C-alpha positions in Angstrom: -0.2 19.4 -9.8 0.0 15.5 -9.6 -1.2 13.7 -7.1 1.0 11.0 -5.6 -0.9 7.6 -5.9 0.5 6.4 -2.0 -2.3 7.3 -0.3 -4.4 5.2 -2.1 -2.2 2.1 -2.3 -1.5 2.5 1.4 -4.9 0.9 2.6 -4.8 -2.0 0.8 -1.2 -2.7 1.4 -1.7 -2.7 5.1 -4.5 -5.1 5.1 -2.5 -7.4 3.1 0.3 -6.8 5.5 -2.0 -7.7 8.6 -3.6 -10.4 6.6 -0.4 -12.4 6.1 0.8 -12.1 9.7 -2.5 -13.2 11.0 -2.0 -16.4 9.0 1.9 -16.8 9.8 0.8 -16.6 13.4 -1.6 -18.9 13.4 0.1 -21.3 11.4 0.6 -24.6 13.2 3.4 -26.0 10.9 5.3 -23.1 11.9 4.0 -23.3 15.8 7.8 -24.8 17.9 6.7 -28.4 18.9 7.3 -28.9 22.2 10.3 -31.5 23.2 9.4 -35.0 24.7 10.9 -33.6 28.0 8.5 -30.6 27.9 5.6 -32.5 27.1 6.2 -35.0 30.0 6.5 -37.8 28.2 9.3 -39.1 30.5 7.9 -38.3 33.8 7.4 -42.1 33.9 11.0 -42.6 34.5 10.9 -40.6 38.1 7.7 -42.8 39.0 10.1 -45.9 38.1 13.0 -45.1 40.4 10.1 -44.4 43.0 8.9 -47.8 42.6 12.4 -49.1 42.5 13.5 -47.5 45.8 10.5 -49.0 47.3 10.2 -52.1 46.3 7.4 -52.1 44.1 9.6 -54.2 41.3 7.1 -55.3 39.4 5.6 -51.6 39.1 9.0 -50.2 38.0 10.1 -52.7 35.4 6.6 -52.1 34.0 7.3 -47.8 34.1 10.9 -48.7 32.8 9.4 -50.7 29.9 6.6 -47.6 29.3 10.1 -45.5 29.0 11.6 -47.1 26.4 8.3 -47.6 24.2 8.1 -43.8 24.5 11.8 -42.8 23.5 11.9 -45.4 20.8 8.5 -43.6 19.3 10.4 -40.4 19.9 13.2 -41.8 17.6 15.6 -41.2 20.5 17.4 -44.1 20.0 20.3 -43.1 22.1 18.0 -42.4 25.0 16.4 -45.7 24.6 19.7 -47.4 25.3 20.2 -45.4 28.3 16.8 -46.6 29.7 17.6 -50.2 29.0 21.1 -49.9 30.5 19.5 -48.6 33.5 17.2 -52.2 33.8 20.4 -54.1 33.7 21.7 -52.2 36.5 18.9 -52.0 38.4 18.8 -56.4 37.7 22.5 -56.0 38.7 21.6 -54.6 41.9 18.8 -56.9 42.5 21.1 -60.1 42.2 22.5 -59.1 45.1 19.3 -60.0 46.9 17.8 -62.6 44.9 18.1 -64.0 41.7 14.2 -64.0 41.0 13.7 -60.3 41.8 16.6 -59.5 39.4 15.9 -62.0 36.4 12.9 -60.5 34.9 15.0 -56.9 34.9 17.9 -59.1 33.0 15.6 -60.7 30.7 14.2 -57.4 29.6 17.7 -55.8 29.1 18.0 -58.5 26.7 14.7 -59.3 25.0 14.7 -55.4 24.4 18.1 -55.3 22.9 19.3 -54.8 19.3 21.7 -57.9 19.8 20.1 -60.6 22.3 22.8 -62.9 21.8 25.3 -60.4 23.1 23.0 -59.1 25.8 21.8 -62.6 26.9 25.4 -63.7 27.5 26.0 -61.0 29.2 23.0 -61.6 31.7 23.6 -64.5 32.1 27.4 -64.4 33.2 26.0 -61.6 35.8 23.8 -64.0 37.5 26.2 -66.9 37.1 29.0 -65.1 39.0 26.0 -63.6 41.9 24.8 -67.2 42.6 28.7 -68.9 42.1 27.0 -71.2 39.4 23.9 -72.5 41.4 21.9 -71.0 39.0 22.3 -72.7 35.7 19.1 -72.8 34.0 18.0 -69.4 32.2 14.5 -68.6 30.6 13.2 -65.9 28.6 9.2 -65.4 28.1 9.1 -64.4 24.2 5.0 -64.0 25.1 3.3 -62.3 28.0 0.2 -63.3 29.9 -2.1 -61.2 27.6 -1.3 -63.0 24.6 0.8 -60.3 22.8 4.5 -61.0 22.4 7.2 -59.5 24.3 7.7 -56.6 21.8 3.8 -56.2 22.0 2.9 -57.6 18.7 -0.4 -59.4 18.6 -0.6 -63.0 16.7 -2.5 -63.0 13.8 -5.3 -65.6 13.7 -6.8 -66.9 9.8 -9.1 -68.8 8.6 -7.6 -70.9 5.9 -10.9 -71.5 3.8 -10.3 -68.0 2.9 -7.1 -68.7 1.6 -7.9 -69.5 -2.2 -9.7 -66.1 -2.2 -6.4 -64.2 -1.0 -4.2 -66.1 -3.5 -7.0 -65.3 -6.3 -7.4 -61.7 -5.7 -3.3 -61.5 -5.4 -2.7 -63.2 -8.9 -5.6 -60.7 -10.6 -4.8 -57.2 -8.9 -0.7 -58.5 -7.6 -1.5 -56.5 -4.3 -2.0 -58.5 -0.9 -5.4 -58.0 0.2 -4.4 -58.5 3.6 -0.9 -59.3 6.3 -1.7 -63.1 5.5 0.3 -66.0 5.3 -2.0 -67.6 2.3 0.8 -66.4 -0.2 3.7 -68.1 1.4 1.8 -71.7 1.7 3.2 -74.7 0.3 1.9 -78.0 -0.7 3.5 -79.4 2.2 2.0 -77.5 5.0 -0.3 -78.8 7.3 -3.8 -78.8 6.2 -6.2 -77.5 8.9 -9.3 -74.9 9.2 -7.2 -71.8 10.9 -3.5 -70.7 11.4 -1.8 -68.6 14.1 1.3 -66.5 13.2 3.4 -65.8 15.6 6.4 -63.4 14.8 9.1 -62.7 17.3 11.2 -59.7 17.2 14.4 -61.1 18.5 17.5 -59.5 17.2 21.3 -60.3 16.7 23.1 -63.3 15.6 23.8 -67.0 17.0 23.7 -68.1 20.5 26.9 -69.0 21.6 25.5 -71.6 23.6 22.9 -74.4 22.9 19.4 -73.3 23.5 16.0 -75.1 22.8 12.3 -73.3 22.3 9.6 -74.4 24.4 6.1 -74.3 23.3 2.7 -75.0 24.7 -0.7 -73.7 24.9 -4.7 -75.2 24.7 -4.4 -76.3 21.0 -7.1 -78.7 19.8 -5.5 -82.3 19.5 -3.7 -82.5 15.8 -2.2 -79.0 16.2 0.8 -78.6 14.1 3.3 -76.2 14.3 6.1 -74.8 12.0 8.5 -73.1 13.2 11.3 -70.1 11.5 14.4 -68.6 12.1 15.0 -66.3 9.4 14.9 -69.0 7.1 12.8 -71.6 5.5 9.7 -72.7 8.1 10.1 -76.3 9.2 7.7 -78.7 11.0 8.6 -79.6 14.2 6.9 -83.0 15.7 4.9 -83.0 18.7 5.9 -83.7 22.3 2.5 -84.3 23.4 -0.8 -82.8 23.5 -0.3 -79.2 22.8 3.9 -79.3 23.4 6.4 -78.7 21.4 10.0 -78.6 21.7 13.1 -77.1 19.3 16.0 -78.3 20.1 19.2 -76.0 19.3 16.7 -73.3 18.3 19.4 -70.8 17.8 22.6 -72.5 17.2 22.6 -71.4 13.0 24.6 -68.6 12.4 23.0 -65.3 12.1 19.3 -67.0 13.0 17.4 -66.5 16.0 13.4 -68.0 16.6 11.5 -65.2 14.4 8.4 -67.1 13.8 5.7 -69.9 14.8 2.8 -70.5 12.7 0.3 -72.9 14.2 -2.2 -74.9 12.2 -5.5 -76.0 14.0 -8.9 -77.2 13.6 -10.2 -75.3 16.2 -10.3 -71.5 16.8 -7.0 -70.7 18.1 -6.2 -69.7 21.5 -5.8 -65.9 22.4 -4.3 -66.4 25.5 -2.6 -69.5 27.5 0.3 -69.9 24.9 3.7 -70.3 26.1 7.0 -69.8 24.6 9.9 -70.2 26.3 13.6 -69.6 24.8 15.9 -71.7 27.2 19.6 -71.6 27.7 21.2 -74.5 30.4 25.0 -74.2 31.5 26.6 -77.4 32.3 29.8 -77.8 33.9 33.0 -78.6 32.1 34.0 -81.3 34.5 31.2 -83.6 35.9 
């Protein structure tokens, strides 16, 4: 009588099945990634609310901003907008007490906006109404005390002596060696030993009211500044040692301040640089 082959293949078959089950159960790619809430990514929001209720306004704003950054990192743009709107609401509530307490919140609401023009106008309108028109000057700090931009980017310092090398490398390989302004250099650009490139992340269209950019910093004598607003860079005449003013900085359609490029003969300062976008309102009838 012919014996069935089943008993002979039963052992190897069971081995294959058990091995496959072990692999599937231990594959990291098949494990379900916990949600941001399950990971506690947004616990900072609860602490921000606690700080706000306790009057620790600087801490509250810092934690709201951290929550905003985390929502953006998690690609949850809708939640990011809810956090930003919560910051605006906190600012409006603080306007009942003092504009100086409220303004950092309103400033954050505007600077983090996908449409700065729209939300800056709204923040300023709330402040004008709350102060009955007494507050007429609004200043937005585009750089932080640590030297980074408001959005967290670090300015790029470069030794312009290497620019010919970067250009030669590009001509030979058609690839940029590093993030550098060397490939953009024009014959009319200032000739200095160092360059400091500051990228600003304002989003949106042109502003409905006249505004100016006030720039200052501990630069060496003879430092030159080029200003960009999503168009060609143009040189800004100095208003004194280490000081520049860009009048009508955001009056062109579809353009907001986007870049500052300093040229200096000393190592560019890492801190102490101030960049403020200032808007002032004047009465229609004196």
